[in-house]
C-alpha positions in Angstrom: 29.9 3.5 0.2 30.5 6.0 3.0 28.9 5.9 6.4 26.2 8.4 5.4 25.1 6.3 2.5 25.0 3.2 4.7 22.8 5.1 7.2 20.5 6.3 4.4 20.2 2.8 3.0 19.5 1.3 6.4 16.8 3.9 7.1 15.3 3.3 3.7 15.1 -0.5 4.4 13.6 0.1 7.8 10.9 2.4 6.4 10.0 -0.1 3.7 9.7 -3.0 6.2 7.8 -1.0 8.8 5.1 0.4 6.4 5.0 -2.7 4.3 4.3 -4.9 7.4 1.8 -2.4 8.9 -0.1 -2.5 5.6 0.0 -6.3 5.7 -1.2 -6.4 9.2 -4.1 -4.1 8.3 -4.9 -6.3 5.3 -4.9 -9.4 7.5 -7.0 -8.0 10.4 -9.3 -5.2 9.2 -9.5 -6.8 5.7 -10.5 -10.1 7.3 -13.2 -8.4 9.3 -14.5 -6.5 6.3 -15.0 -9.8 4.5 -17.2 -11.0 7.3 -19.7 -8.1 6.9 -23.0 -9.0 5.2 -22.7 -6.0 2.9 -19.7 -5.1 0.7 -18.0 -1.9 1.8 -14.4 -3.1 1.7 -13.7 -1.3 -1.5 -14.3 2.0 0.3 -11.5 1.2 2.7 -8.8 -1.0 1.1 -7.5 1.3 -1.7 -7.5 4.6 0.2 -5.9 3.0 3.2 -3.3 1.3 0.9 -2.5 4.7 -0.5 -2.1 6.0 3.1 0.6 3.4 3.8 2.4 3.9 0.5 2.3 7.7 1.0 3.9 7.3 4.4 6.7 5.2 3.0 7.3 7.9 0.4 7.1 10.7 3.0 9.7 8.9 5.1 12.2 8.1 2.3 11.4 10.7 -0.4 12.2 8.0 -2.9 9.6 6.9 -5.5 11.0 3.3 -5.4 9.9 3.0 -1.8 6.2 2.9 -2.9 6.8 0.0 -5.1 9.0 -1.9 -2.6 6.3 -1.5 0.1 3.7 -3.0 -2.2 6.0 -5.9 -3.2 6.7 -6.7 0.5 3.0 -6.6 1.4 2.0 -8.8 -1.5 4.8 -11.3 -0.8 3.5 -11.8 2.7 0.0 -12.1 1.4 1.2 -15.0 -0.7 1.8 -17.1 2.4 -1.8 -18.0 2.2 -0.9 -20.3 -0.6 0.3 -22.7 2.1 -3.3 -23.4 3.0 -6.0 -25.1 0.9 -7.7 -21.9 -0.2 -9.0 -20.9 -3.6 -5.9 -19.6 -5.4 -7.7 -16.6 -6.8 -8.4 -15.3 -3.3 -4.6 -15.1 -2.8 -3.1 -14.4 -6.2 -5.5 -11.7 -7.2 -5.3 -9.5 -4.1 -1.5 -9.9 -4.2 -1.3 -8.8 -7.8 -3.7 -5.9 -7.2 -1.4 -4.7 -4.3 1.6 -4.6 -6.6 -0.3 -2.9 -9.3 -1.6 -0.2 -6.9 2.0 0.4 -5.8 3.2 0.6 -9.4 0.5 3.0 -10.4 1.2 5.3 -7.5 4.9 5.2 -8.1 4.4 6.2 -11.8 2.1 9.1 -10.9 4.5 10.4 -8.3 7.4 10.1 -10.7 5.5 12.1 -13.4 4.4 14.8 -10.8 8.0 15.2 -9.6 9.3 15.5 -13.1 6.5 17.9 -14.1 6.3 20.2 -11.1 9.7 19.7 -9.3 8.4 20.7 -5.9 6.1 23.4 -7.1 2.6 23.7 -5.6 -0.1 21.8 -7.4 -3.6 23.0 -8.1 -6.7 21.2 -6.8 -7.4 20.1 -10.4 -3.9 18.5 -10.7 -4.4 16.7 -7.4 -7.8 15.4 -8.5 -6.3 14.3 -11.9 -3.4 12.6 -10.1 -5.8 10.7 -7.8 -8.0 9.6 -10.7 -5.0 8.7 -12.9 -3.4 6.3 -10.4 -6.7 4.8 -9.4 -7.7 4.2 -13.1 -4.2 3.0 -13.9 -4.0 0.1 -11.4 -7.6 -0.9 -12.3 -6.7 -1.0 -16.0 -3.6 -3.0 -15.4 -5.6 -5.4 -13.2 -8.1 -5.9 -16.0 -5.3 -6.6 -18.4 -3.9 -9.1 -16.0 -7.3 -10.8 -15.8 -7.7 -10.8 -19.6 -4.3 -12.3 -20.5 -2.7 -13.9 -17.5 -5.2 -16.0 -15.6 -7.1 -19.2 -16.5 -10.6 -19.0 -17.8 -12.3 -20.2 -14.6 -10.6 -17.4 -12.7 -11.6 -14.8 -15.3 -15.2 -15.9 -15.2 -15.5 -15.3 -11.4 -13.5 -12.1 -11.4 -14.6 -8.4 -11.8 -14.6 -8.8 -15.5 -16.8 -11.9 -15.4 -20.0 -9.8 -15.9 -21.1 -6.2 -16.5 -22.7 -6.2 -13.0 -19.2 -6.7 -11.5 -17.2 -4.7 -14.1 -19.1 -1.4 -14.0 -19.0 -0.9 -10.2 -15.3 -1.8 -10.2 -14.1 0.4 -13.0 -16.6 3.2 -12.8 -18.5 3.6 -9.5 -15.8 2.5 -7.1 -13.1 4.2 -9.2 -14.9 7.6 -9.0 -15.8 7.4 -5.3 -12.3 6.3 -4.1 -10.6 8.8 -6.4 -12.6 11.6 -4.7 -11.6 10.1 -1.3 -7.9 10.2 -2.4 -8.3 13.8 -3.6 -9.8 14.8 -0.2 -6.9 13.0 1.5 -4.4 14.8 -0.8 -6.0 18.1 0.1 -5.8 17.5 3.8 -2.7 15.3 4.0 -1.1 17.7 6.5 -3.9 16.9 8.9 -4.0 13.2 8.1 -0.3 12.7 8.6 -0.2 14.8 11.8 -0.9 12.0 14.3 1.7 9.8 12.5 4.3 12.5 12.6 3.6 13.1 16.3 4.0 9.4 17.0 7.3 9.4 15.1 8.6 12.3 17.1 7.6 10.6 20.4 9.4 7.4 19.3 12.4 9.4 18.3 12.6 11.1 21.7 12.4 7.7 23.4 15.1 6.4 21.1 17.4 9.2 22.2 17.6 7.7 25.7 18.7 4.3 24.3 22.5 3.8 23.9 23.5 4.3 20.2 25.3 1.0 20.1 22.0 -0.8 21.0 19.8 0.9 18.4 20.6 -1.2 15.4 19.8 -4.4 17.3 16.6 -2.9 18.7 15.4 -1.7 15.2 16.2 -5.1 13.7 14.3 -6.8 16.5 11.2 -4.6 15.9 11.4 -5.2 12.2 11.6 -9.0 12.7 8.7 -8.8 15.2 6.5 -6.9 12.7 7.3 -9.3 9.9 6.6 -12.3 12.1 3.3 -10.8 13.4 2.3 -10.0 9.8 3.1 -13.5 8.6 1.3 -15.1 11.6 -1.9 -13.0 11.1 -1.9 -13.9 7.4 -1.7 -17.6 8.2 -4.2 -17.5 11.1 -6.9 -15.3 9.7 
């Protein structure tokens, strides 16, 4: 492996950890606060925001695998909650859904790349892509609940009754798919503040001696991982 490959691999790893831990921090903080609300609106936030984090990882790396790795990292940190005496379904199910969301997005991006190869996509294709990956992860999650969990967990899950299943698979699916489509249409606006922050950080990094940069980046990564883990355990 030459020096350029090492730099690319290092950059890929840093991007995965940064976006995976930011996603985890969001889940631990905003997700925690959403659970405290007397009315359920978390479903309007969690999946679209998850797609935002995964999309940023893909934007930075231009590698489909980064989407899946970000999901795996976020889910792994989520599993730290198993160290506490909490109901296992409140830990395992969200972690599984995170991985399935990442898998569904990675598959859709892969298909789009193979089909269009950088060509512009019509609004219909963007809407279909948003609906496809949203429906895909929900379908996989239902299959997981049907075949891989004990009966008691299945009975209290989203497939435990029609009152839970229909909103999950139909209403929430359609509404969040439309939100994803809107975000896809205006991603250049949504990503603009993130890209501006990245440019500012890059300009600051230029003033730091090059030999000190690896240690600084590793320190930041470790700090984010520790913060994410601490928030998961405390909240």
